[in-house]
DOTI-215776 format. One record per residue (C-alpha): residue number from 1; residue in three letters; x, y, z. Coordinates in steps of 0.25 Angstrom, whole numbers, padded with zeros to 4 digits. Example, Ala and Ser with C-alpha at 12.3 -4.5 7.8 and 13.67 -1.06 7.14 Angstrom:
+------+------+-------+-------+-------+
! resi ! resn !     x !     y !     z !
+------+------+-------+-------+-------+
!    1 !  ala !  0049 ! -0018 !  0031 !
!    2 !  ser !  0055 ! -0004 !  0029 !
+------+------+-------+-------+-------+
This chain:
+------+------+-------+-------+-------+
! resi ! resn !     x !     y !     z !
+------+------+-------+-------+-------+
!    1 !  met !  0092 ! -0049 ! -0192 !
!    2 !  glu !  0087 ! -0057 ! -0180 !
!    3 !  ile !  0095 ! -0048 ! -0170 !
!    4 !  phe !  0087 ! -0036 ! -0176 !
!    5 !  lys !  0074 ! -0043 ! -0174 !
!    6 !  arg !  0077 ! -0046 ! -0160 !
!    7 !  leu !  0082 ! -0032 ! -0157 !
!    8 !  asn !  0069 ! -0026 ! -0163 !
!    9 !  phe !  0061 ! -0036 ! -0155 !
!   10 !  leu !  0068 ! -0032 ! -0142 !
!   11 !  leu !  0066 ! -0017 ! -0145 !
!   12 !  val !  0051 ! -0018 ! -0147 !
!   13 !  leu !  0050 ! -0025 ! -0134 !
!   14 !  phe !  0058 ! -0014 ! -0127 !
!   15 !  leu !  0050 ! -0003 ! -0133 !
!   16 !  asn !  0037 ! -0010 ! -0129 !
!   17 !  tyr !  0042 ! -0012 ! -0115 !
!   18 !  lys !  0046 !  0003 ! -0114 !
!   19 !  phe !  0032 !  0007 ! -0120 !
!   20 !  cys !  0024 ! -0002 ! -0110 !
!   21 !  leu !  0033 !  0003 ! -0098 !
!   22 !  gly !  0032 !  0017 ! -0102 !
!   23 !  tyr !  0017 !  0015 ! -0103 !
!   24 !  leu !  0015 !  0009 ! -0090 !
!   25 !  glu !  0024 !  0019 ! -0083 !
!   26 !  tyr !  0015 !  0030 ! -0090 !
!   27 !  asp !  0002 !  0024 ! -0088 !
!   28 !  asn !  0003 !  0022 ! -0073 !
!   29 !  trp !  0006 !  0037 ! -0069 !
!   30 !  val ! -0002 !  0043 ! -0058 !
!   31 !  asn ! -0005 !  0058 ! -0055 !
!   32 !  ile ! -0009 !  0062 ! -0041 !
!   33 !  glu ! -0014 !  0076 ! -0039 !
!   34 !  leu ! -0012 !  0081 ! -0025 !
!   35 !  ser ! -0021 !  0091 ! -0018 !
!   36 !  his ! -0021 !  0095 ! -0003 !
!   37 !  ala ! -0031 !  0101 !  0007 !
!   38 !  ile ! -0023 !  0112 !  0015 !
!   39 !  asp ! -0034 !  0123 !  0018 !
!   40 !  pro ! -0039 !  0121 !  0032 !
!   41 !  lys ! -0052 !  0128 !  0029 !
!   42 !  ser ! -0055 !  0119 !  0017 !
!   43 !  pro ! -0050 !  0105 !  0021 !
!   44 !  asn ! -0056 !  0098 !  0009 !
!   45 !  ser ! -0051 !  0108 ! -0001 !
!   46 !  phe ! -0039 !  0102 ! -0009 !
!   47 !  thr ! -0029 !  0110 ! -0017 !
!   48 !  tyr ! -0019 !  0105 ! -0028 !
!   49 !  arg ! -0006 !  0101 ! -0022 !
!   50 !  gly !  0002 !  0094 ! -0034 !
!   51 !  asn !  0003 !  0081 ! -0042 !
!   52 !  val !  0010 !  0068 ! -0040 !
!   53 !  thr !  0013 !  0060 ! -0053 !
!   54 !  ile !  0017 !  0046 ! -0052 !
!   55 !  ser !  0023 !  0042 ! -0066 !
!   56 !  ser !  0023 !  0027 ! -0063 !
!   57 !  leu !  0016 !  0020 ! -0052 !
!   58 !  asp !  0025 !  0008 ! -0054 !
!   59 !  ile !  0038 !  0015 ! -0051 !
!   60 !  gly !  0032 !  0026 ! -0042 !
!   61 !  leu !  0038 !  0038 ! -0049 !
!   62 !  ala !  0030 !  0051 ! -0044 !
!   63 !  lys !  0032 !  0066 ! -0046 !
!   64 !  ser !  0025 !  0077 ! -0038 !
!   65 !  asn !  0022 !  0091 ! -0042 !
!   66 !  gln !  0016 !  0099 ! -0031 !
!   67 !  glu !  0013 !  0114 ! -0029 !
!   68 !  ala !  0019 !  0122 ! -0018 !
!   69 !  leu !  0010 !  0126 ! -0006 !
!   70 !  thr !  0005 !  0141 ! -0006 !
!   71 !  gly !  0006 !  0150 !  0006 !
!   72 !  ile ! -0009 !  0148 !  0009 !
!   73 !  gln ! -0008 !  0133 !  0008 !
!   74 !  ile !  0004 !  0133 !  0018 !
!   75 !  gln ! -0003 !  0141 !  0028 !
!   76 !  asn ! -0015 !  0131 !  0027 !
!   77 !  leu ! -0006 !  0119 !  0028 !
!   78 !  gln !  0000 !  0126 !  0041 !
!   79 !  thr ! -0015 !  0128 !  0046 !
!   80 !  leu ! -0018 !  0113 !  0044 !
!   81 !  ala ! -0006 !  0109 !  0051 !
!   82 !  arg ! -0009 !  0118 !  0063 !
!   83 !  met ! -0023 !  0113 !  0064 !
!   84 !  asp ! -0017 !  0099 !  0063 !
!   85 !  lys ! -0025 !  0096 !  0051 !
!   86 !  leu ! -0022 !  0086 !  0039 !
!   87 !  tyr ! -0016 !  0090 !  0026 !
!   88 !  arg ! -0025 !  0083 !  0015 !
!   89 !  leu ! -0020 !  0078 !  0002 !
!   90 !  lys ! -0028 !  0073 ! -0010 !
!   91 !  ala ! -0022 !  0065 ! -0021 !
!   92 !  glu ! -0029 !  0063 ! -0034 !
!   93 !  val ! -0023 !  0052 ! -0042 !
!   94 !  ser ! -0024 !  0051 ! -0057 !
!   95 !  tyr ! -0020 !  0039 ! -0065 !
!   96 !  ala ! -0016 !  0037 ! -0080 !
!   97 !  asp ! -0029 !  0030 ! -0083 !
!   98 !  gly ! -0038 !  0042 ! -0078 !
!   99 !  lys ! -0041 !  0036 ! -0064 !
!  100 !  lys ! -0041 !  0045 ! -0052 !
!  101 !  gln ! -0040 !  0043 ! -0037 !
!  102 !  glu ! -0040 !  0053 ! -0025 !
!  103 !  phe ! -0034 !  0051 ! -0012 !
!  104 !  leu ! -0034 !  0059 !  0001 !
!  105 !  ser ! -0024 !  0059 !  0012 !
!  106 !  ser ! -0019 !  0068 !  0023 !
!  107 !  thr ! -0008 !  0071 !  0033 !
!  108 !  lys ! -0006 !  0081 !  0044 !
!  109 !  ala ! -0003 !  0095 !  0039 !
!  110 !  cys !  0007 !  0097 !  0050 !
!  111 !  asn !  0015 !  0085 !  0046 !
!  112 !  leu !  0015 !  0090 !  0032 !
!  113 !  ile !  0021 !  0103 !  0036 !
!  114 !  met !  0031 !  0097 !  0046 !
!  115 !  ser !  0036 !  0088 !  0034 !
!  116 !  asn !  0038 !  0101 !  0026 !
!  117 !  leu !  0028 !  0096 !  0016 !
!  118 !  asn !  0035 !  0084 !  0013 !
!  119 !  asp !  0024 !  0073 !  0011 !
!  120 !  ile !  0023 !  0060 !  0005 !
!  121 !  leu !  0012 !  0055 ! -0005 !
!  122 !  trp !  0011 !  0040 ! -0003 !
!  123 !  ile !  0005 !  0033 ! -0015 !
!  124 !  ser !  0000 !  0019 ! -0014 !
!  125 !  ile ! -0003 !  0011 ! -0027 !
!  126 !  asp ! -0011 ! -0001 ! -0028 !
!  127 !  pro ! -0007 ! -0014 ! -0036 !
!  128 !  asn ! -0016 ! -0008 ! -0048 !
!  129 !  gly ! -0008 !  0004 ! -0049 !
!  130 !  tyr ! -0018 !  0014 ! -0042 !
!  131 !  ile ! -0015 !  0023 ! -0030 !
!  132 !  asn ! -0023 !  0019 ! -0018 !
!  133 !  ala ! -0017 !  0029 ! -0008 !
!  134 !  ala ! -0011 !  0043 ! -0009 !
!  135 !  thr ! -0007 !  0048 !  0005 !
!  136 !  val !  0001 !  0060 !  0010 !
!  137 !  leu !  0011 !  0058 !  0021 !
!  138 !  thr !  0021 !  0067 !  0028 !
!  139 !  ser !  0035 !  0063 !  0034 !
!  140 !  arg !  0030 !  0069 !  0047 !
!  141 !  ser !  0020 !  0062 !  0056 !
!  142 !  asp !  0023 !  0067 !  0070 !
!  143 !  ile !  0015 !  0077 !  0078 !
!  144 !  cys !  0014 !  0091 !  0073 !
!  145 !  phe !  0015 !  0103 !  0081 !
!  146 !  cys !  0004 !  0110 !  0073 !
!  147 !  glu !  0006 !  0124 !  0079 !
!  148 !  asn !  0020 !  0125 !  0075 !
!  149 !  ile !  0019 !  0121 !  0061 !
!  150 !  ser !  0027 !  0129 !  0051 !
!  151 !  val !  0025 !  0130 !  0036 !
!  152 !  ser !  0038 !  0138 !  0033 !
!  153 !  gly !  0044 !  0134 !  0020 !
!  154 !  leu !  0033 !  0124 !  0016 !
!  155 !  glu !  0029 !  0125 !  0002 !
!  156 !  asp !  0031 !  0113 ! -0006 !
!  157 !  phe !  0027 !  0098 ! -0004 !
!  158 !  asn !  0038 !  0088 ! -0005 !
!  159 !  thr !  0030 !  0075 ! -0008 !
!  160 !  asp !  0036 !  0061 ! -0009 !
!  161 !  val !  0027 !  0051 ! -0017 !
!  162 !  leu !  0028 !  0037 ! -0012 !
!  163 !  ile !  0021 !  0026 ! -0020 !
!  164 !  arg !  0018 !  0013 ! -0014 !
!  165 !  his !  0012 !  0001 ! -0022 !
!  166 !  thr !  0003 ! -0007 ! -0013 !
!  167 !  glu !  0002 ! -0022 ! -0015 !
!  168 !  thr ! -0010 ! -0031 ! -0015 !
!  169 !  ala ! -0010 ! -0040 ! -0003 !
!  170 !  pro ! -0010 ! -0055 ! -0006 !
!  171 !  val ! -0025 ! -0061 ! -0006 !
!  172 !  pro ! -0027 ! -0074 !  0001 !
!  173 !  asp ! -0032 ! -0085 ! -0009 !
!  174 !  thr ! -0045 ! -0088 ! -0002 !
!  175 !  thr ! -0051 ! -0095 ! -0014 !
!  176 !  ser ! -0040 ! -0106 ! -0014 !
!  177 !  phe ! -0041 ! -0108 !  0001 !
!  178 !  ile ! -0056 ! -0110 !  0000 !
!  179 !  gln ! -0055 ! -0119 ! -0012 !
!  180 !  lys ! -0045 ! -0127 ! -0003 !
!  181 !  leu ! -0054 ! -0128 !  0008 !
!  182 !  glu ! -0065 ! -0133 ! -0001 !
!  183 !  arg ! -0057 ! -0144 ! -0007 !
!  184 !  glu ! -0053 ! -0148 !  0007 !
!  185 !  arg ! -0067 ! -0149 !  0012 !
!  186 !  glu ! -0072 ! -0157 ! -0001 !
!  187 !  ala ! -0060 ! -0166 !  0002 !
!  188 !  arg ! -0064 ! -0169 !  0016 !
!  189 !  glu ! -0079 ! -0171 !  0012 !
!  190 !  arg ! -0074 ! -0182 !  0002 !
!  191 !  gly ! -0064 ! -0188 !  0012 !
!  192 !  asp ! -0052 ! -0185 !  0003 !
!  193 !  val ! -0045 ! -0177 !  0014 !
!  194 !  arg ! -0032 ! -0184 !  0018 !
!  195 !  asp ! -0026 ! -0183 !  0032 !
!  196 !  asn ! -0011 ! -0181 !  0030 !
!  197 !  arg ! -0008 ! -0179 !  0044 !
!  198 !  gly !  0002 ! -0189 !  0051 !
!  199 !  phe ! -0001 ! -0201 !  0060 !
!  200 !  phe !  0000 ! -0194 !  0073 !
!  201 !  ser ! -0007 ! -0181 !  0068 !
!  202 !  lys ! -0019 ! -0190 !  0064 !
!  203 !  tyr ! -0020 ! -0199 !  0076 !
!  204 !  trp ! -0014 ! -0191 !  0088 !
!  205 !  met ! -0027 ! -0191 !  0095 !
!  206 !  tyr ! -0026 ! -0206 !  0096 !
!  207 !  ile ! -0011 ! -0207 !  0099 !
!  208 !  val ! -0010 ! -0197 !  0110 !
!  209 !  pro ! -0020 ! -0204 !  0120 !
!  210 !  val ! -0014 ! -0217 !  0117 !
!  211 !  val !  0000 ! -0212 !  0121 !
!  212 !  leu ! -0006 ! -0205 !  0133 !
!  213 !  leu ! -0012 ! -0218 !  0138 !
!  214 !  val !  0001 ! -0226 !  0136 !
!  215 !  phe !  0009 ! -0215 !  0144 !
!  216 !  ile ! -0001 ! -0215 !  0155 !
!  217 !  ser ! -0002 ! -0230 !  0156 !
!  218 !  gly !  0013 ! -0231 !  0156 !
!  219 !  ala !  0014 ! -0221 !  0167 !
!  220 !  thr !  0004 ! -0229 !  0175 !
!  221 !  asn !  0011 ! -0242 !  0173 !
!  222 !  gln !  0024 ! -0236 !  0179 !
!  223 !  asp !  0016 ! -0231 !  0191 !
!  224 !  asn !  0011 ! -0245 !  0194 !
!  225 !  ser !  0024 ! -0251 !  0192 !
!  226 !  lys !  0029 ! -0242 !  0203 !
+------+------+-------+-------+-------+
C-alpha cells in the first residue's frame, strides 16, 4: 500500500512538472511579422513579406513562412540594387502577453540579390525575455557591381533565424566600496587605524640616510689611510 502511495505522489509531481514546462514553453512564444520597402518611388511604403514564429525563446525554435516575390517586386528590387540603394525591413514583434515592438533594419539591395535572397534575421533577446534587436543581414558584404545585377531565378526568400540571448554585464558594487572608505575615514579620525607594515617599510626614510653616511664615512677613512 505504501508503494502505491509513493507511485501516486511521483506521478502527481511528474504531471505538475510537465504542465508547468508546457505552460512556460507555450507562454513565451513570439510572432514577428516582416514587411519590406522595395518600391523605389515609395521608400517608406512597406508591404507584407511573411511571418516568423518563435515557439520557445528559451530553446530558440523558430519557423518562417514567407511569400514569394511578384514580378513587379523583383523588378523594383533590381532597380534598388542598380541605384545602390538599401533594402529596408520592418519587424513587428507580438508577444503572448499582448505587448508589441517594432524594429527597422536595412542591408544593401545588391548584396541581397548577390546572395540569391539568402538572408539572416538576427534576433537578440534580453535577460527579461524581450527582443531588443531584429536585424537583417546577408552572406555577401563585398562590393557590388550594380550595373550587372541579375535577378534571374530569384523568387523566394531563404531566411535563417539566429537567436542570441544577451547577458547583463556585472555591475560594480559601489555601495560597499563607499561604505568601506567611510569606515576607514572614521577609524583614522578615532586613531584606530593600525599600521601593519614591516619595520623597514615604516622607517626606511630614517634607515637609508644612516646607511649612506656609514658607507661614505667608511670610504673616506679608507682614502685617508692611503
